N, C-alpha and C positions, 0 to 999 in steps of 0.2 A: 107280671101279676099284681094284681089291687090287693091292698088291705083289706081284713075283715073288718066290719065294721065296730066304729071306738079302740081300733088299735092300731091308731096312728102314730109312728115313731118309737111301737113297742115292739118286743118279734112276739112270734105267732106262729103256730105250729101247721104245714103244709102238706097236701100228697096226691099222687096223680089219679087215677079212678078210668081203667078203658071198660069198655061193656062189649063183649061179639054177640051180636045178637042174630040167631041160626035157626033155620029151619026146626032142628032136631031138639032147640033148647036153648036159652041165653048161658053165656059166663061173663062169670067179671072178673078185675083185677083190681088190688089196691097198691102201691106202692107203702112204702114203708113212712110215716111222718119226719120232715125234717123239721127244723128251725130256720125260719125267714126273718129278715127284722124293715118293717118301711122305710124306704130309701124316700125321702122328703120330693113330689114332683117327679120321680121313678118310677117308682113301684117297687113292690119286694125282691128278695136276690134269692134264690135257689137253688140247687143244684141236688139232681141224681144220679144213682149209677147201678143202676137194675135195669131188668131185661123183661120182658113179659111175652110168653108162648100156647097157643092152645093147638092143641091136635084135634082135627074135625078133619072131617070128606066136606071136598068140597061143592062149593053150592051159591048158585048164585044170587040167593039173594042171603047174603052174609054182610054185615056191614058191624063195622068197627066204628065207634064212638068213643 
């Protein structure tokens, strides 16, 4: 992960967002924010211990992004 603009070598907050695009309505999930620190030349380092699940009827046009 790359640092946000202007945050080189500084801590920053980051999160994961997932969307389910589905014929009867879209659903969105967002993780809690965690602190990360930019590692020069490597990027940011963060870890989550969360799960996401949605209940929906199977559909040929369902996409997770």
